[in-house]
Every structure is written in structure tokens, then in C-alpha cells.
PLY file of the C-alpha trace (Angstrom):
ply
format ascii 1.0
element vertex 349
property float x
property float y
property float z
element edge 348
property int vertex1
property int vertex2
end_header
-52.56 60.67 -61.16
-52.18 59.52 -64.82
-51.06 55.90 -64.54
-50.95 55.85 -68.35
-47.71 58.07 -68.11
-46.14 55.71 -65.61
-46.85 52.51 -67.72
-45.45 54.15 -70.82
-42.12 54.68 -69.02
-39.41 52.18 -69.61
-39.10 49.61 -66.80
-35.33 50.03 -66.40
-34.46 52.82 -68.75
-34.58 55.85 -66.61
-31.31 57.31 -65.25
-31.01 58.14 -61.62
-31.88 61.93 -61.85
-35.03 61.19 -64.06
-36.22 58.35 -61.78
-35.76 60.44 -58.61
-37.70 63.27 -60.19
-40.50 61.01 -61.21
-40.75 59.35 -57.89
-40.71 62.63 -55.90
-43.59 63.75 -57.85
-45.66 60.74 -57.69
-44.89 60.01 -54.03
-45.94 63.57 -53.11
-49.23 63.10 -54.90
-49.79 59.69 -53.28
-48.96 61.01 -49.80
-51.58 63.80 -50.23
-54.15 61.25 -51.53
-53.66 58.89 -48.55
-53.61 61.57 -45.97
-56.86 62.86 -47.33
-58.61 59.60 -47.49
-56.97 57.35 -44.72
-57.50 59.04 -41.29
-55.11 56.58 -39.60
-52.31 57.34 -42.01
-53.03 61.05 -41.69
-52.55 60.71 -37.86
-49.29 58.79 -38.39
-47.88 61.55 -40.52
-49.10 64.23 -38.14
-47.07 62.63 -35.36
-44.05 61.23 -37.25
-43.70 63.53 -40.23
-45.16 63.90 -43.60
-44.47 60.88 -45.86
-42.88 58.85 -43.13
-42.33 55.20 -43.94
-45.10 53.02 -42.57
-43.73 50.08 -40.63
-45.12 47.00 -42.30
-46.15 45.71 -38.85
-48.78 48.36 -38.59
-50.77 46.54 -41.33
-51.22 43.77 -38.56
-52.60 46.32 -35.99
-54.65 48.74 -38.05
-57.14 48.48 -40.93
-55.27 50.97 -43.27
-57.38 51.83 -46.32
-57.91 54.81 -48.53
-61.23 53.63 -49.92
-64.79 53.06 -48.56
-65.31 49.52 -47.22
-67.93 48.97 -49.93
-65.16 49.41 -52.54
-62.94 46.62 -51.28
-62.70 44.05 -53.96
-60.01 41.78 -52.34
-58.51 41.46 -49.06
-55.06 40.06 -49.03
-53.28 38.71 -45.85
-49.50 38.29 -45.31
-47.74 35.18 -44.56
-46.60 34.11 -41.07
-46.11 31.23 -38.81
-48.97 29.79 -36.86
-50.35 32.08 -34.19
-49.08 35.26 -35.73
-51.33 38.13 -36.59
-51.30 38.80 -40.35
-51.29 41.93 -42.32
-54.58 42.87 -44.02
-54.21 44.65 -47.38
-57.42 46.13 -48.92
-57.60 46.33 -52.73
-60.16 48.03 -55.01
-60.51 46.90 -58.64
-58.15 49.72 -59.91
-55.33 49.00 -57.49
-55.54 45.21 -58.11
-55.65 45.58 -61.94
-52.58 48.01 -61.84
-50.58 45.61 -59.67
-51.31 42.68 -61.92
-50.36 44.74 -65.02
-47.04 45.84 -63.39
-46.27 42.39 -62.36
-46.68 41.01 -65.82
-44.51 43.63 -67.28
-41.67 43.11 -64.82
-41.66 39.34 -65.04
-41.79 39.47 -68.93
-38.63 41.49 -68.86
-36.73 38.69 -67.07
-38.24 35.77 -68.76
-37.72 37.20 -72.27
-41.24 36.22 -73.29
-44.11 38.65 -74.18
-46.59 35.75 -74.69
-48.03 33.34 -72.16
-45.72 30.47 -71.28
-46.71 26.93 -70.22
-46.74 27.24 -66.43
-46.04 24.67 -63.64
-46.91 25.83 -60.15
-45.10 24.24 -57.26
-48.15 24.35 -54.90
-51.52 22.74 -54.51
-54.50 23.89 -56.62
-56.49 24.05 -53.26
-54.29 27.06 -52.27
-56.13 29.39 -54.75
-59.74 28.19 -54.31
-60.71 31.04 -51.93
-61.62 34.05 -54.13
-62.24 36.60 -51.59
-59.47 36.18 -49.10
-55.97 36.09 -50.52
-52.90 34.89 -48.62
-49.45 35.92 -49.94
-49.25 32.48 -51.63
-52.55 32.76 -53.22
-51.87 36.28 -54.51
-48.58 35.22 -55.86
-49.97 32.11 -57.60
-52.96 34.05 -59.09
-50.68 36.93 -60.21
-48.13 34.82 -61.90
-50.78 32.53 -63.43
-51.98 35.55 -65.58
-48.76 35.04 -67.47
-49.11 31.30 -67.96
-51.11 28.84 -70.05
-51.79 25.19 -69.34
-51.30 26.02 -65.60
-50.38 22.67 -63.92
-49.92 22.07 -60.12
-47.04 20.08 -59.05
-48.41 19.22 -55.58
-51.61 17.57 -54.38
-53.95 19.25 -51.90
-52.10 17.37 -49.05
-48.85 18.98 -50.38
-47.52 15.76 -51.53
-45.54 15.67 -54.73
-47.64 14.74 -57.81
-44.81 13.65 -60.05
-47.10 12.18 -62.61
-48.35 15.73 -63.30
-44.83 17.20 -63.46
-43.74 14.53 -65.87
-46.83 14.81 -68.02
-46.36 18.68 -68.10
-42.64 18.19 -69.18
-43.66 15.81 -71.96
-46.42 18.08 -73.26
-44.19 21.07 -73.48
-40.90 19.30 -74.67
-38.89 21.79 -76.75
-40.87 24.87 -75.40
-39.74 27.45 -72.79
-41.74 27.07 -69.65
-42.45 29.21 -66.71
-42.18 27.41 -63.21
-43.29 29.37 -60.17
-43.25 28.55 -56.53
-42.19 29.74 -53.07
-38.60 28.88 -52.46
-39.03 26.56 -49.55
-41.87 24.54 -51.24
-39.82 24.17 -54.37
-36.90 22.72 -52.36
-38.69 20.63 -49.68
-41.82 19.41 -51.60
-40.33 19.04 -55.07
-36.55 18.93 -55.29
-35.86 16.86 -52.18
-38.91 14.47 -52.77
-37.96 14.01 -56.41
-34.25 13.33 -55.58
-35.14 10.85 -52.85
-37.09 8.77 -55.35
-34.77 9.26 -58.37
-37.12 11.30 -60.42
-35.97 13.95 -63.00
-37.24 15.64 -66.16
-35.76 17.95 -68.76
-37.22 21.46 -68.98
-36.12 24.77 -70.49
-37.19 28.16 -69.34
-37.27 30.16 -65.95
-38.08 29.14 -62.38
-39.42 32.29 -60.56
-39.23 31.74 -56.88
-39.23 33.95 -53.64
-39.68 33.75 -49.92
-38.65 31.08 -47.51
-34.86 31.53 -47.49
-34.89 31.59 -43.70
-36.02 27.87 -43.67
-33.44 26.89 -46.24
-30.68 28.64 -44.21
-31.78 26.64 -41.32
-31.21 23.60 -43.48
-27.74 24.86 -44.60
-28.97 25.19 -48.21
-27.20 27.97 -50.11
-28.50 29.65 -53.17
-25.88 27.82 -55.31
-27.04 24.52 -53.90
-30.61 25.39 -54.50
-29.84 26.17 -58.23
-28.00 22.97 -58.53
-30.72 20.91 -56.98
-33.38 22.57 -59.18
-31.48 21.86 -62.30
-30.72 18.27 -61.33
-34.46 17.59 -60.99
-36.12 19.83 -63.62
-33.31 20.15 -66.16
-30.25 22.05 -66.84
-32.08 24.43 -69.17
-34.17 25.98 -66.29
-32.74 29.15 -64.84
-33.74 29.94 -61.19
-34.77 33.58 -60.76
-35.33 34.80 -57.23
-37.51 37.76 -56.52
-38.14 40.13 -53.52
-41.68 41.13 -52.81
-44.20 41.48 -50.18
-48.08 41.34 -49.90
-48.06 44.99 -48.76
-46.65 46.09 -52.16
-47.93 43.48 -54.52
-47.13 43.94 -58.16
-43.94 45.98 -57.80
-41.59 43.09 -57.15
-37.87 43.23 -57.59
-36.44 40.35 -59.79
-33.06 38.89 -59.75
-31.01 39.54 -62.95
-28.54 37.28 -64.72
-25.77 38.75 -62.49
-27.67 37.71 -59.37
-28.83 41.12 -58.21
-32.33 42.28 -57.37
-33.54 45.24 -59.36
-36.15 47.92 -58.60
-38.21 48.88 -61.59
-39.77 52.23 -62.51
-42.72 51.25 -60.28
-40.57 50.94 -57.16
-37.40 51.87 -55.37
-35.38 50.83 -52.30
-32.85 52.26 -49.91
-31.08 50.86 -46.87
-31.34 53.00 -43.84
-29.60 52.95 -40.31
-32.42 51.71 -37.94
-31.12 54.00 -35.16
-31.26 57.28 -37.14
-33.46 56.27 -40.10
-30.78 57.99 -42.46
-29.63 56.29 -45.67
-26.43 54.31 -45.45
-23.87 54.22 -48.28
-24.10 51.74 -51.19
-22.76 48.39 -49.96
-23.47 49.06 -46.32
-26.00 46.97 -44.60
-29.25 48.62 -43.30
-32.92 48.17 -42.80
-34.69 48.32 -46.18
-37.32 50.98 -47.00
-39.20 50.21 -50.14
-41.56 52.46 -52.24
-44.21 51.48 -54.69
-46.15 53.98 -57.01
-49.01 51.52 -57.48
-51.31 51.40 -54.47
-54.11 53.91 -54.12
-56.58 51.89 -52.07
-54.17 51.66 -49.02
-51.18 53.74 -47.89
-48.45 51.19 -49.03
-46.42 53.63 -51.04
-43.53 53.95 -48.52
-42.87 51.13 -46.25
-40.24 50.47 -43.54
-39.69 46.66 -43.86
-38.21 44.26 -41.29
-35.67 43.12 -43.85
-31.98 43.76 -43.60
-29.89 44.16 -46.81
-27.74 46.45 -48.92
-28.22 48.69 -51.90
-25.16 47.70 -54.02
-25.31 50.36 -56.73
-27.36 52.31 -59.29
-27.47 52.43 -63.16
-24.36 50.37 -63.49
-25.34 46.74 -63.22
-23.54 44.58 -65.94
-27.03 43.26 -66.89
-27.74 46.60 -68.45
-30.80 47.52 -66.50
-30.87 50.94 -64.91
-32.13 51.78 -61.52
-31.04 50.48 -57.97
-29.94 46.98 -57.36
-29.71 45.32 -54.03
-29.40 42.13 -52.03
-31.35 40.91 -48.88
-29.41 39.49 -46.02
-32.24 38.38 -43.85
-34.70 39.48 -41.15
-33.98 42.15 -38.62
-33.16 40.74 -35.23
-36.35 40.27 -33.23
-38.60 40.46 -36.18
-41.31 37.90 -36.73
-40.44 35.11 -39.15
-42.25 35.51 -42.30
-41.98 34.71 -45.95
-44.49 33.48 -48.44
-43.62 29.84 -48.20
-43.51 29.90 -44.43
-47.39 29.81 -44.43
-47.11 26.12 -44.97
-46.26 24.45 -41.65
-46.40 20.85 -42.87
-42.65 20.09 -42.93
0 1
1 2
2 3
3 4
4 5
5 6
6 7
7 8
8 9
9 10
10 11
11 12
12 13
13 14
14 15
15 16
16 17
17 18
18 19
19 20
20 21
21 22
22 23
23 24
24 25
25 26
26 27
27 28
28 29
29 30
30 31
31 32
32 33
33 34
34 35
35 36
36 37
37 38
38 39
39 40
40 41
41 42
42 43
43 44
44 45
45 46
46 47
47 48
48 49
49 50
50 51
51 52
52 53
53 54
54 55
55 56
56 57
57 58
58 59
59 60
60 61
61 62
62 63
63 64
64 65
65 66
66 67
67 68
68 69
69 70
70 71
71 72
72 73
73 74
74 75
75 76
76 77
77 78
78 79
79 80
80 81
81 82
82 83
83 84
84 85
85 86
86 87
87 88
88 89
89 90
90 91
91 92
92 93
93 94
94 95
95 96
96 97
97 98
98 99
99 100
100 101
101 102
102 103
103 104
104 105
105 106
106 107
107 108
108 109
109 110
110 111
111 112
112 113
113 114
114 115
115 116
116 117
117 118
118 119
119 120
120 121
121 122
122 123
123 124
124 125
125 126
126 127
127 128
128 129
129 130
130 131
131 132
132 133
133 134
134 135
135 136
136 137
137 138
138 139
139 140
140 141
141 142
142 143
143 144
144 145
145 146
146 147
147 148
148 149
149 150
150 151
151 152
152 153
153 154
154 155
155 156
156 157
157 158
158 159
159 160
160 161
161 162
162 163
163 164
164 165
165 166
166 167
167 168
168 169
169 170
170 171
171 172
172 173
173 174
174 175
175 176
176 177
177 178
178 179
179 180
180 181
181 182
182 183
183 184
184 185
185 186
186 187
187 188
188 189
189 190
190 191
191 192
192 193
193 194
194 195
195 196
196 197
197 198
198 199
199 200
200 201
201 202
202 203
203 204
204 205
205 206
206 207
207 208
208 209
209 210
210 211
211 212
212 213
213 214
214 215
215 216
216 217
217 218
218 219
219 220
220 221
221 222
222 223
223 224
224 225
225 226
226 227
227 228
228 229
229 230
230 231
231 232
232 233
233 234
234 235
235 236
236 237
237 238
238 239
239 240
240 241
241 242
242 243
243 244
244 245
245 246
246 247
247 248
248 249
249 250
250 251
251 252
252 253
253 254
254 255
255 256
256 257
257 258
258 259
259 260
260 261
261 262
262 263
263 264
264 265
265 266
266 267
267 268
268 269
269 270
270 271
271 272
272 273
273 274
274 275
275 276
276 277
277 278
278 279
279 280
280 281
281 282
282 283
283 284
284 285
285 286
286 287
287 288
288 289
289 290
290 291
291 292
292 293
293 294
294 295
295 296
296 297
297 298
298 299
299 300
300 301
301 302
302 303
303 304
304 305
305 306
306 307
307 308
308 309
309 310
310 311
311 312
312 313
313 314
314 315
315 316
316 317
317 318
318 319
319 320
320 321
321 322
322 323
323 324
324 325
325 326
326 327
327 328
328 329
329 330
330 331
331 332
332 333
333 334
334 335
335 336
336 337
337 338
338 339
339 340
340 341
341 342
342 343
343 344
344 345
345 346
346 347
347 348
């Protein structure tokens, strides 16, 4: 598999027939690769069919890897509430580097910046100290930090708001475009609500990239519009919130929210909504269980996954933002699925 070819392709420039052809070829090669090197995946395919989507929950039950144990460079764990078993994702150096490179390309397309931006992380520095075991939050912070400079943490290790650091960051980079990154619930509960309650605000310009944790905000009756309004009230009207959809089982090939409020699959990934009873695709606009693909992982069989997320594919190649490919929305978790989401790993509030 020549990943040079894949990275030379335009992120959102392939029309549907071209992308389908490319993905069919790459997924066939990845399926053969993982069947040959991962005995557990081979048995799954033997029972359920060749190239069957792997339910994400299986990563909690099985050690699925297509490399020797000695080649594991990083082990990532999924988010989840206390007491839940967490997915274990095994990365070698090649897969990790590939995912980081793809993440950087995708995010840069939505920030409009090719150079590193001053970066404020809405989390605690202690979250990233463990260099061998990576939670979803750790992986997210480390991955996005590759695109930042003067990386500053907005929260102390006890998850309390460090407003002095936020204010100093805003002053240092006044007049510059900045990148703010955080998991949705932490941004809201630990920064926006705390700052509003104390009458704090600053003025920044740039992009806030956030994801995960919408379930907790829905429980608090916070809509996406209210979230955006609250963020701008605290961090400045020039900061554009940009949601993303991703999971530790397919790190790197995230789907970002465009200016029209739609999530987009890049050349590295794709998505379809299926009827959970038949596993057949449903029409555009109809709700179904999301199946996601990623062309990046070779160290574990995460190339085709059956998620526990419900949503709808809204269309393909015709979003007003100009990006080709499928665009979609996520409605929530499948009934009966475990609560998860990157920011849900913090149980302090």
C-alpha cells in the first residue's frame, strides 16, 4: 500500500465515483492485510463475512492488533464513564505518524492556516503526562498540539479554571489568529460557565476546535447555538466554534464541521448510515446507525467500524461550502449503548 499516493490526493476534491473507486481498492487491500495478520479479525470475517464492519465494542473485549506485541509503540484507550471497560487500540510508529499527518492536514483545511497557530488547550497539563498509555483526551490534545505553538493550558491539574493563564495567552497573541482546542463539555462547564459566573472575558480571533460530550450538554439543555454564543461571549466574537466527529478507534481521520454546520468525511475516511436491523444503507437524510471507514490504520483492524452513534448522511459532493465528499450529522447514541465521549472521561462535575 503506497500511502504517498493517498496523501497526494486532494482532501475534498474527489468526486463520488473517484472516491468510491479509491476506497474500494484500499479497503480490499487493508482487509487482506488484517485478515492475514490479525487472527481474531480473520475469525470475525470467517463467521460474519469478508470485510464486515467491526463493532467498536469488540475493542473492549478483544486485543485486536495486526502487529507483533513488540512493535506496539502506543496503546490508546477510549473514553467512558467510571467502571466501564475501555477500548484498547494498539499503534505502531507508522500508523501513529500517518494518523498525526492526516489530522494536521484536515484541521489546517478548516482553520485556513498552514503554519502553527498559538494554541490554548481547555484541559489540564497533567492529562498528557503519561507517554505510554493514551486516553482519548490525551491523544486528542497531543495530536492537535502538533499544530500549535506556545501551547497553554486553561485548566489547573484539579480541573479548576486558570483564568490568569487564559488572559495572559490572549494578551500575548492579541491581533493573531489562535487555535483553541478542548472537549465540548470541558469547554462549556470548566471554562465558559466558570468565566461567566466570575464576569471574565477576553477577545480572541481564530478557531475553537471541539468535540465529544454533547450528551452531557443536552442533559443541561445547552444547544449548539447556545454553546457558540457562550463561547463567543467569554473568548471573543472573532472565535469560530468548529465541532468535529472522531473516535479513538479511528484517530486521525476526523470529520470536521464546515462553515455550513455539516460534518465532512475527507479522502482518508467515509461514512454511511445503515438500518441496524438489516445493516443495509438508508437513503440520504434518513436516520441510521453510522458505519465509518478509515484508510489509515495498519496496526489494528479499525478500517471499517460499526459505531454506536445514530445520525444521517445528508448528501454528497454538493455542500455549499464547496468541499466534495459525504457530509452528515450525528443525532446521539444508539439506545442502550454505553455513554461515551471524549470529555466524559472527566467525572468531576
